[in-house]
C-alpha angles and dihedrals in degrees: 000000000000112000114201114186138161091012137107096185094093129149120176131161134219100001136178101206131199116193131201147087093277095195102169095006085238131183092282091050089048090061089060094043093050092050095055092043089057089059092064084080087061092052098262125131113242104232128179115200122199139140124269095236130026103273095231089064093070091063099039137063090219121083113228116233110231131209089232125022118229089258093051094044089052091050095048093046092049086060090054096064094251111163100206134013114194118197097186119201111259106213139151087269094052092046091054096050114122114241098247090046087055090054097044101037101038111018096040110024098035102028103027091220115202092168128028118198120191144151119259095254096049115143129183144166131038109352088351089282091150117084143163092280091058092047087053095046093050096042093090091049095049098032106238133128115237123214119189125190123199118230115274114240128208128197115241112209092197101055088027096228140089123271128197112246107242136157090245092056093046091050090052091052091049091049087054092049092243091144100163094054091044090051093049089057093043090053088225135045117286104256141200116206126195153110119292111254131203111261131193090269090232090133089055094053088052091051095256109099112196137196112228135213128182106212118222117264096256098039109125108240133196119233116298107269148084125309138182100248144181118216115204113208117176091340095309118117123219128185122228145122129279129206117201114193151066102295095241095182095060101034123302116266120227092241135026114270135200109221118183129193107202114206116246093353129118110160128133107258101167110142092013123126114237141169121225114195121195119216110169138000118239103179145335122263112281133192107225125205095234142011088250089059090049092049093049090053092047089057087053090048092052090049089053091051094048092047092048094053093044086063102036133053121236 
């Protein structure tokens, strides 16, 4: 997959282009992605166009935590078979671009779009004045086919009504620790991807060696606590349990860590790139009075994880 980022000097040819923010690459986004991937059979390049940073960040002092970081998004899309991922610079100039100029100057001249695939609420250009109706109106002039997908809805058994799948809704569910609901909307488990770091080896001294990740600063995290998890190493999936937090029992760490105990696994993974997917929350992080209390709870955590994966496919 070609990854084009931080540049405006782009020249592609014969592209099927999906457009959006794609935070989370959820089930709605996957409709767009699958459509452009299908066009590879017709000789078109499958191109996803998004912006390098979440657009809201340009107009706010606060960085927005994202479901998947840019690096994680790049990794996941590379596995999909996407040909080109464009993370276009979002600047004051980009934000002030008139909608038709966006179509002409970027989609046509830079990407050579023969097909454009968007969601029904897609907006673009200055003050989001561009919309699906404009894309449709100008398709004959600029010679592209427009494909529009309606939002996907999911039935919520708690509020007893349908909800539209959106990145905002998924973020809220992750923040609440409702991993199974978030995963259903994502169409895959929420995942942290990174390189295994050296930890303090406290888990090993307790008889539960862990692999450790330090999540990026603006990675959206669920509540601190313990989760049933699957760790993917070189394409192989291993069940286990993951603690996200600061290790308050053994001395608080300066940043949250992701520590995973993989069942029946004791290989050296330092420096390896792994994926840790969270399936269900067991409990919130707790400070124990002693290491013995922590060890006893860890045994219960492992029992929870083993029981969960004995009943659920992964």
